[in-house]
C-alpha positions in Angstrom: 0.0 0.0 0.0 1.4 3.4 -1.0 0.9 5.7 1.9 1.7 8.8 -0.1 -1.2 8.2 -2.5 -3.5 7.6 0.5 -2.5 10.9 2.0 -3.0 12.7 -1.4 -6.5 11.2 -1.8 -7.4 12.2 1.7 -6.1 15.7 1.2 -8.1 16.0 -2.0 -11.4 14.8 -0.4 -10.9 17.1 2.6 -10.4 20.1 0.3 -13.5 19.1 -1.7 -15.5 18.9 1.5 -14.2 22.3 2.8 -15.0 23.9 -0.5 -18.7 22.9 0.0 -20.0 26.0 1.8 -23.3 24.2 2.7 -21.4 21.5 4.6 -19.3 24.0 6.5 -22.4 26.1 7.3 -24.4 23.1 8.6 -21.5 21.6 10.6 -20.0 24.8 12.1 -22.2 27.8 11.8 -25.8 26.4 12.1 -25.4 24.9 15.6 -24.0 28.2 16.9 -27.2 29.9 15.6 -29.8 27.3 16.3 -28.8 25.9 19.8 -28.8 29.3 21.6 -32.2 30.1 20.1 -33.6 26.7 21.1 -32.1 26.8 24.6 -33.3 30.3 25.3 -36.8 29.4 24.2 -36.9 26.1 26.1 -35.5 27.8 29.2 -38.4 30.2 29.2 -41.0 27.6 28.6 -39.6 25.2 31.2 -39.1 27.9 33.8 -42.8 28.8 33.4 -44.0 25.3 33.6 -41.5 23.4 35.7 -42.5 23.0 39.4 -39.7 23.7 41.9 -40.6 20.8 44.2 -37.8 21.5 46.6 -39.4 24.9 47.5 -43.0 23.6 47.5 -44.5 22.0 50.6 -45.6 18.4 50.0 -48.5 17.0 52.1 -47.5 13.9 54.1 -49.4 12.0 56.8 -47.3 11.7 60.0 -48.1 9.5 63.0 -45.9 10.0 65.9 -44.0 12.6 68.0 -44.9 16.3 67.8 -41.3 17.3 67.8 -40.8 15.4 64.5 -43.9 17.0 63.1 -42.5 20.5 63.8 -39.1 19.6 62.3 -40.8 18.3 59.1 -42.6 21.7 58.8 -39.1 23.4 58.9 -38.1 21.1 56.0 -40.7 22.5 53.6 -43.3 19.8 54.2 -46.9 20.0 55.2 -47.6 17.3 57.8 -51.1 16.0 58.3 -51.9 14.2 61.6 -55.4 13.1 60.8 -55.3 9.8 58.9 -57.6 9.5 55.9 -60.1 6.6 56.0 -58.6 3.2 55.4 -55.0 4.5 55.0 -53.7 2.7 58.1 -55.4 -0.5 57.2 -54.1 -0.3 53.7 -50.5 0.0 55.0 -50.9 -3.0 57.3 -52.4 -5.1 54.5 -49.5 -4.2 52.2 -46.9 -5.2 54.8 -48.7 -8.4 55.4 -49.3 -9.1 51.7 -46.9 -7.1 49.4 -48.6 -7.7 46.1 -49.1 -5.3 43.2 -52.9 -5.2 43.9 -52.2 -4.0 47.4 -49.7 -1.4 46.1 -52.2 -0.2 43.6 -55.0 0.2 46.2 -52.7 2.1 48.6 -51.4 4.3 45.7 -55.0 5.3 44.9 -55.6 6.1 48.5 -52.6 8.4 48.6 -53.7 10.1 45.4 -57.3 10.6 46.6 -56.0 12.0 49.9 -53.5 14.2 48.0 -50.6 12.9 50.0 -47.0 12.6 48.7 -45.9 10.1 51.4 -46.7 8.6 54.8 -44.4 8.5 57.8 -45.2 6.2 60.8 -43.0 6.6 63.9 -42.7 3.7 66.4 -44.1 4.2 69.8 -41.7 6.0 72.1 -39.7 7.2 69.1 -38.2 10.3 70.8 -37.8 8.6 74.1 -35.7 5.8 72.6 -33.4 8.4 71.0 -33.1 10.3 74.3 -32.2 7.1 76.1 -29.5 6.3 73.5 -31.4 3.5 71.8 -32.2 3.0 68.2 -35.7 4.1 67.1 -37.7 2.8 64.2 -39.9 4.4 61.5 -41.8 3.4 58.4 -41.9 5.6 55.2 -44.4 4.8 52.5 -43.8 6.6 49.2 -44.1 6.3 45.4 -40.7 6.2 43.6 -42.4 6.8 40.3 -43.8 10.2 41.4 -41.5 13.2 41.5 -43.4 14.9 44.3 -43.2 11.8 46.4 -39.5 11.3 45.7 -38.9 14.9 46.8 -40.9 14.4 50.0 -38.9 11.2 50.7 -35.7 13.2 50.5 -37.0 15.9 52.8 -38.2 13.3 55.4 -34.8 11.5 55.4 -33.0 14.8 55.8 -35.3 15.9 58.7 -34.8 12.5 60.5 -31.1 12.8 60.1 -31.1 16.3 61.6 -33.3 15.1 64.5 -31.0 12.1 65.2 -28.0 14.4 65.1 -29.6 16.7 67.7 -30.3 13.8 70.0 -26.7 12.4 69.5 -25.1 15.7 70.4 -27.4 16.1 73.4 -26.3 12.6 74.7 -22.6 13.3 74.1 -22.9 16.5 76.1 -24.8 14.8 78.9 -22.6 11.7 79.1 -19.1 12.7 77.7 -17.3 9.6 79.3 -19.9 6.9 78.7 -19.4 5.6 75.2 -21.7 2.7 75.7 -24.6 5.0 75.8 -23.8 6.1 72.2 -24.0 2.6 70.8 -26.8 3.8 68.4 -24.7 6.7 67.1 -23.9 5.2 63.7 -27.5 4.5 62.8 -29.9 6.2 65.3 -33.0 5.8 63.1 -33.9 2.5 61.4 -36.1 3.8 58.5 -38.0 1.0 56.8 -39.7 1.7 53.4 -42.7 0.5 51.6 -43.2 1.5 47.9 -46.6 1.8 46.4 -45.3 1.3 42.9 -45.1 -2.1 41.2 -42.0 -3.5 39.5 -43.5 -2.8 36.1 -44.3 0.8 37.1 -40.7 1.3 38.3 -39.5 -0.1 35.0 -41.8 2.2 33.1 -40.4 5.2 35.1 -36.9 4.2 34.1 -37.5 3.6 30.4 -40.4 5.9 29.6 -38.3 9.0 28.7 -36.0 6.9 26.5 -39.0 5.4 24.8 -40.4 8.8 23.9 -37.0 9.9 22.6 -36.9 6.7 20.5 -40.3 7.5 19.0 -39.1 10.9 17.9 -35.8 9.5 16.4 -37.6 6.6 14.6 -40.2 8.9 13.1 -37.7 11.4 12.0 -35.3 8.8 10.5 -38.2 7.2 8.8 -39.2 10.4 7.1 -35.7 11.6 6.3 -34.6 9.4 3.5 -37.8 9.0 1.5 -38.3 12.8 1.6 -34.9 13.4 0.2 -35.4 10.7 -2.5 -38.9 11.9 -3.5 -37.9 15.6 -3.9 -34.2 16.1 -4.3 -33.6 12.6 -5.7 -36.2 13.1 -8.4 -34.7 16.4 -9.4 -31.3 14.8 -9.7 -32.6 11.8 -11.7 -34.6 14.2 -14.0 -37.9 12.3 -13.3 -39.6 15.3 -11.7 -40.6 16.6 -15.2 -42.6 13.5 -15.8 -44.9 14.4 -13.0 -45.1 18.0 -13.9 -46.4 17.4 -17.4 -49.0 14.9 -16.1 -52.6 16.1 -15.8 -52.3 16.8 -12.1 -51.9 19.9 -10.0 -48.8 20.8 -8.0 -50.9 20.5 -4.8 -51.8 16.9 -5.7 -48.2 16.0 -6.4 -47.1 17.3 -3.0 -50.0 15.6 -1.2 -49.2 12.3 -2.9 -45.5 12.5 -2.0 -46.4 13.6 1.6 -48.7 10.6 2.1 -46.1 8.3 0.8 -43.4 9.7 3.2 -45.9 9.6 6.0 -46.8 6.0 5.6 -43.1 4.9 5.2 -42.2 6.9 8.4 -45.0 5.3 10.5 -44.2 1.8 9.3 -40.5 2.2 9.8 -41.0 3.7 13.3 -43.5 1.0 14.3 -41.2 -1.8 13.2 -38.2 -0.3 15.0 -40.2 0.3 18.2 -41.5 -3.3 18.2 -37.9 -4.6 18.1 -36.8 -2.0 20.7 -39.7 -3.0 22.9 -38.6 -6.6 22.9 -35.1 -5.5 23.5 -36.1 -3.3 26.5 -38.0 -6.1 28.1 -35.0 -8.4 27.8 -32.6 -5.6 29.0 -34.8 -4.8 32.0 -34.8 -8.4 33.1 -31.1 -8.7 32.7 -30.2 -5.4 34.4 -32.6 -5.8 37.2 -32.1 -9.5 37.8 -35.8 -9.9 38.2 -36.2 -6.8 40.3 -37.3 -4.5 37.4 -39.9 -5.3 34.9 -40.9 -3.4 31.8 -44.1 -4.3 30.0 -46.4 -2.1 28.0 -50.1 -2.8 28.4 -52.3 -2.8 25.3 -53.7 0.6 26.2 -50.1 2.1 26.2 -49.2 0.4 22.9 -52.4 1.9 21.3 -51.6 5.3 22.7 -48.0 5.2 21.3 -49.4 4.2 17.9 -51.9 7.2 18.1 -49.1 9.6 19.0 -47.0 8.3 16.2 -49.5 9.5 13.6 -49.2 13.2 14.1 -45.5 13.0 14.9 -44.7 11.2 11.6 -47.0 13.7 9.8 -45.0 16.6 11.2 -41.6 15.2 10.3 -42.8 14.1 6.9 -44.2 17.6 6.0 -41.1 19.4 7.3 -38.7 17.0 5.6 -40.6 17.4 2.3 -40.6 21.2 2.5 -36.9 21.3 3.3 -35.8 18.8 0.6 -37.8 20.8 -2.0 -34.9 23.4 -2.0 -32.3 20.8 -2.9 -31.2 20.0 -6.4 -29.4 16.7 -5.6 -29.6 13.9 -3.0 -26.4 15.2 -1.3 -27.7 18.7 -1.1 -31.0 17.4 0.3 -29.1 15.7 3.2 -27.5 19.0 4.0 -30.8 20.8 4.1 -32.4 18.1 6.4 -29.5 18.0 8.8 -30.8 21.1 10.7 -34.0 19.1 11.4 -32.0 16.7 13.5 -30.2 19.7 15.2 -33.6 21.1 16.2 -35.4 17.9 17.1 -32.6 16.5 19.3 -32.6 19.1 22.2 -36.4 19.2 22.1 -36.6 15.5 22.5 -34.2 15.5 25.4 -36.7 17.7 27.5 -38.3 14.4 28.6 -35.1 13.4 30.4 -35.2 16.5 32.7 -36.5 16.0 36.2 -39.7 17.6 37.5 -40.9 18.2 33.9 -44.4 17.0 33.2 -46.7 17.5 30.3 -49.0 20.4 30.7 -51.0 22.8 28.5 -47.9 25.0 28.0 -45.5 22.2 27.0 -48.3 20.5 25.0 -47.7 23.3 22.4 -44.0 22.7 22.1 -43.4 20.4 19.1 -41.4 17.2 19.7 -41.1 17.9 23.4 -44.9 17.3 23.8 -44.6 13.8 22.3 -41.8 12.7 24.6 -43.5 14.1 27.7 -46.8 12.6 26.7 -45.4 9.1 26.3 -43.7 9.5 29.7 -47.0 10.5 31.4 -49.1 7.8 29.8 -46.7 5.0 30.7 -46.7 6.2 34.3 -50.5 6.2 34.4 -51.0 10.0 34.8 -54.1 12.0 33.9 -53.2 13.5 30.5 -56.4 13.6 28.5 -56.5 17.4 28.2 -52.8 18.0 27.3 -52.9 14.9 25.1 -55.7 16.3 23.0 -53.9 19.7 22.8 -50.6 18.2 21.9 -52.1 16.0 19.2 -54.0 18.9 17.7 -51.0 21.2 17.9 -48.8 18.7 16.1 -51.3 18.2 13.3 -51.5 22.0 13.0 -47.7 22.3 12.7 -47.8 19.5 10.1 -50.5 21.3 8.2 -48.4 24.5 8.2 -45.3 22.7 7.0 -47.4 20.9 4.3 -48.8 24.3 3.1 -45.2 25.6 2.9 -44.2 22.6 0.8 -47.1 23.2 -1.6 -46.2 26.8 -2.0 -42.6 25.9 -2.6 -43.6 23.5 -5.3 -45.6 26.2 -7.0 -42.5 28.5 -7.2 -40.5 27.9 -10.4 -37.4 29.5 -8.7 -37.4 26.6 -6.2 -38.5 23.8 -8.4 -36.2 24.5 -11.3 -33.2 26.0 -9.6 -29.8 24.6 -10.4 -26.8 24.0 -8.3 -24.9 26.9 -9.9 -27.4 29.6 -8.8 -31.0 30.7 -8.5 -33.6 31.1 -11.2 -35.0 34.4 -12.2 -37.0 36.1 -9.5 -38.4 39.5 -10.3 -39.1 40.4 -6.7 -35.6 39.4 -5.6 -34.0 41.2 -8.5 -35.9 44.4 -7.7 -34.9 44.3 -4.1 -31.2 43.8 -5.0 -31.4 46.6 -7.5 -32.8 48.9 -4.7 -30.1 47.8 -2.3 -32.6 46.1 0.1 -31.9 42.9 2.0 -33.4 39.5 1.1 -35.5 37.4 3.4 -32.7 34.9 4.0 -30.5 37.8 5.2 -33.2 38.9 7.6 -33.6 35.4 9.2 -29.9 34.9 9.4 -29.5 38.3 11.1 -32.1 37.4 13.6 -30.5 34.1 14.6 -27.0 35.7 14.7 -28.3 38.4 17.0 -30.1 35.9 19.2 -26.9 33.7 19.4 -24.8 36.8 20.3 -27.2 37.7 23.0 -26.9 34.2 24.4 -23.1 34.0 24.4 -22.6 37.6 25.6 -25.1 37.3 28.5 -23.6 37.4 31.9 -24.6 37.1 35.5 -25.8 40.3 37.2 -24.3 40.9 40.7 -24.2 44.6 40.8 -24.9 47.9 39.1 -21.8 47.7 36.9 -22.9 44.3 35.6 -26.4 45.8 34.8 -24.8 48.5 32.6 -22.6 46.0 30.9 -25.5 43.6 30.4 -27.7 46.2 28.7 -24.9 47.5 26.5 -23.8 44.0 25.4 -27.4 42.9 24.7 -28.0 45.9 22.4 -24.6 45.6 20.8 -25.5 42.0 19.9 -28.5 43.5 17.9 -27.0 46.7 16.4 -23.5 45.5 15.4 -24.6 42.5 13.3 -27.2 44.7 11.6 -24.5 47.2 10.5 -22.1 44.4 9.5 -24.8 42.7 7.4 -25.4 46.0 5.5 -21.7 46.2 4.7 -21.2 42.5 4.0 -24.1 42.3 1.5 -23.5 45.8 0.0 -26.9 47.1 0.9 -28.1 50.7 0.8 -28.0 51.8 4.5 -30.6 54.5 4.1 -33.1 52.3 2.3 -32.4 49.2 4.4 -32.7 51.0 7.7 -35.6 53.2 6.4 -33.7 56.4 7.4 -36.3 58.7 5.9 -37.6 62.1 7.3 -40.4 61.9 9.7 -43.4 64.3 9.7 -43.2 65.6 13.2 -46.8 66.8 12.9 -47.7 63.2 13.6 -45.8 63.1 16.9 -49.0 63.4 19.1 -50.5 60.4 17.3 -47.3 58.4 17.8 -47.1 59.3 21.5 -50.7 58.6 22.1 -50.4 55.2 20.4 -47.4 54.3 22.5 -49.2 55.1 25.8 -52.4 53.3 24.8 -50.5 50.2 23.6 -48.6 50.1 26.9 -51.8 50.1 28.9 -53.3 47.3 26.7 -50.1 45.3 27.0 -50.1 45.5 30.8 -53.7 44.6 31.0 -53.1 41.6 28.7 -50.1 40.5 30.8 -52.1 40.6 34.0 -54.6 38.1 32.5 -51.8 35.5 32.0 -50.6 33.2 34.8 -47.5 34.7 36.5 -44.4 32.6 37.1 -43.6 31.6 40.7 -40.0 33.0 40.6 -39.1 36.5 39.5 -38.1 37.1 35.9 -34.7 38.2 34.8 -36.0 41.8 34.4 -37.2 41.9 38.0 -33.9 40.6 39.2 -32.0 43.3 37.3 -34.4 46.1 38.4 -33.1 45.9 42.0 -29.6 46.9 40.8 -30.9 49.7 38.5 -31.9 51.9 41.5 -28.2 52.2 42.4 -27.4 54.0 39.1 -27.9 57.7 38.3 -31.3 58.6 36.8 -29.9 59.9 33.5 -28.0 56.6 33.0 -31.1 54.5 33.8 -33.1 56.6 31.3 -30.5 56.0 28.6 -30.3 52.2 29.3 -34.1 51.8 29.2 -35.6 54.5 27.0 -32.9 55.4 24.5 -30.5 52.6 23.8 -33.0 49.7 23.2 -35.4 51.7 21.0 -32.6 52.8 18.7 -30.9 49.4 18.4 -34.0 47.2 18.3 -35.9 49.4 15.8 -33.0 49.7 13.4 -32.9 45.9 13.3 -36.7 45.0 13.5 -38.4 48.0 11.8 -35.4 48.8 9.7 -33.5 45.7 8.3 -36.2 43.1 8.9 -39.1 45.1 7.7 -37.2 46.1 4.5 -36.5 42.5 3.8 -40.0 41.2 4.3 -42.0 44.0 2.6 -41.3 43.2 -1.1 -42.5 39.6 -0.9 -44.8 39.5 2.1 -46.6 42.7 1.6 -47.5 45.1 4.4 -49.6 42.8 6.6 -47.2 39.8 6.3 -44.1 42.0 6.9 -45.7 43.6 10.0 -46.7 40.3 11.6 -43.5 38.5 10.8 -41.3 41.3 12.1 -43.4 41.6 15.2 -43.1 37.8 15.8 -39.3 38.0 15.6 -39.3 41.2 17.8 -41.2 39.4 20.5 -38.9 36.3 20.3 -35.9 38.6 20.9 -37.2 39.4 24.4 -37.8 35.7 25.3 -40.0 36.4 28.3 -42.8 33.8 28.2 -45.3 35.9 30.1 -44.5 39.1 28.0 -44.7 37.3 24.7 -48.3 38.2 23.7 -47.9 41.8 24.9 -44.6 42.2 23.1 -46.1 40.9 19.9 -48.9 43.4 20.1 -46.4 46.2 20.6 -44.4 44.9 17.7 -47.5 44.9 15.5 -48.1 48.6 16.3 -44.4 49.5 15.8 -44.5 47.8 12.4 -47.7 49.4 11.4 -46.5 52.9 12.2 -43.2 52.2 10.5 -45.0 51.1 7.3 -47.4 54.0 7.3 -44.8 56.7 8.0 -42.2 55.0 5.8 -39.6 55.9 8.4 -37.8 54.1 11.2 -37.8 57.3 13.2 -41.5 57.0 14.1 -41.1 53.5 15.6 -38.0 54.7 17.5 -40.1 57.6 19.0 -42.9 55.2 19.8 -40.5 52.8 21.5 -38.9 55.6 23.5 -42.2 56.8 24.8 -43.3 53.2 25.6 -40.1 52.5 27.6 -39.9 56.0 29.0 -43.4 55.7 30.4 -42.3 52.5 32.2 -39.3 54.5 33.5 -41.5 57.3 34.7 -43.8 54.9 36.5 -40.8 53.6 38.5 -40.2 57.1 39.8 -43.9 57.9 40.6 -45.7 55.2 42.7 -49.1 56.6 41.8 -48.4 56.2 38.1 -46.9 52.8 38.7 -50.0 51.6 40.5 -52.3 52.7 37.6 -50.1 51.1 34.9 -49.4 47.8 36.7 -53.1 47.1 37.3 -55.0 49.2 34.8 -58.7 49.4 35.5 -61.3 48.2 32.9 -62.1 51.8 32.2 -58.5 52.6 31.5 -58.2 49.6 29.2 -61.4 50.6 27.3 -60.1 54.2 26.9 -56.7 52.9 25.7 -58.4 50.7 23.2 -60.4 53.6 21.8 -57.3 55.8 21.8 -55.4 53.2 19.9 -58.2 52.9 17.4 -58.2 56.7 16.8 -54.4 56.6 16.3 -54.7 53.8 13.7 -57.5 55.7 11.9 -55.3 58.8 11.9 -52.3 57.0 10.3 -54.7 55.2 7.9 -56.1 58.5 6.7 -53.3 61.0 6.7 -49.9 59.3 6.7 -48.2 58.6 3.5 -48.8 55.0 2.4 -46.0 53.0 1.1 
């Protein structure tokens, strides 16, 4: 073997790969852009839905000494001293006959009584410890329930603390009598009874992994047929045969979609069947008979039902993405981001204390994993299950609609690997020095990624200033660099046109009315248990001089954010999307930049008004003024408590007047402002 030739061939292949810009973008750049956006979004959703069990007080039934009851209260538990009917008998029957039927009965009793655990202390528990003897206790808990597991840890910690107190008291009282401390190594003998069966414990161990496998199998099953039926047909030259047939483009896409959908479901079901058998065998081997894993017929049917919308979603998205490709290899590059996006969403099910709810039921992929986990554990999931299924079908329908629209565009269907086909809208935008839509989306993700990587912990007033400046620099600097890199017209791209200052009262009134409506809308939404990042930063803002606070809140963000959102993004979306589509799309991206789950609807409403005023005035200066007044009103409210009280909880009359005022402002701009 000639090693020199091997090295030469290797060098040649590496150079060919590095010359492929799509490969480099997918491998190096795309993860840097997608993962921060995903993690920021997931963090907000999870923080709004995840229950902090360590801070919550779990209800447990305690039978024994009052000193222990008080100590349990100090450990964030809610002891109940009155036993529910039949609970004591159920525990005795379980200890005498430890069968799965007895465990199921006792588990139902705990659920009906809303108890996380039961602690039974032996007679004379405290007296035995005071005398230097070992004391006994019995803890009944559910190892497949996160709340019960948390309560168990708190009980064990409380008993250890109680025993340590008694041990130190004995050592102080009898410093020279070591025989009295014979119990010191293990003062409390804590016995346990679990209300979960072996199969339930097995399901608890394997359920998150099973949900993850469902996502992987459905995605893999849709990946290759989608690439072959779209990009592969383009490469083989067989797409033209379908196009000249007496069928519409929509019918072609629907036929391909159904084919991919069926293949994805069959592939996933076959793989899951084999994996199910493997899991059962693995559970028996790993647990040596102590862990069982078996899926009842109802769970198998539920998994098959979940697989239908999941496969539909991946099939539609894969078909839409592969429509852009001109070859099989290029199609694989375009579908690689689908794996990048789906993987972290599927891993949500592995996180502790995360359960399916109405919020997470709307998150694609994550809702499937969490739903499988909940159903295998026997939780009540009918409401979230219906919402998750409906949401997944809606997302699949949107992706399918996008795929149909792409197939109707000649510039996509007949593009070649050397460039793009003729596009009058794109050509006109380029001639006028305006950005393209792909530039706008790339700028958004670059800004979001920079905000993520430049974010820092806030531990003082200096950190607050630096955090504000870095966050806005992450928005403004890429915007200016994109204008230079793509040789755009700065004035046209950023919409730096004169503003008719006679419309200033209408802009100011619209800003104040929008703020009142946004605050009223925010108050209707469920508030998070822990303070938001904005509230944590606010405590350090008071240490800064007032002019600097005003600059950080009411000057810097309006300029930077508006130059990007109502400047660059709006200019990119207007030629193809029209006024309505450009306003809504730029508002959606504007709201996602703030990534506060509770503020999302209100920020979107503010973004819609900012975009509307920007379009009607044809200038970015009007949205900047609107934004300054909006943020400046919040700043003024912090200085005047009477204003803050009225803004924080606006009355129904104030909301009504704000709605009327906003309608008048819209009518004014509709009637008198120059229309684009």
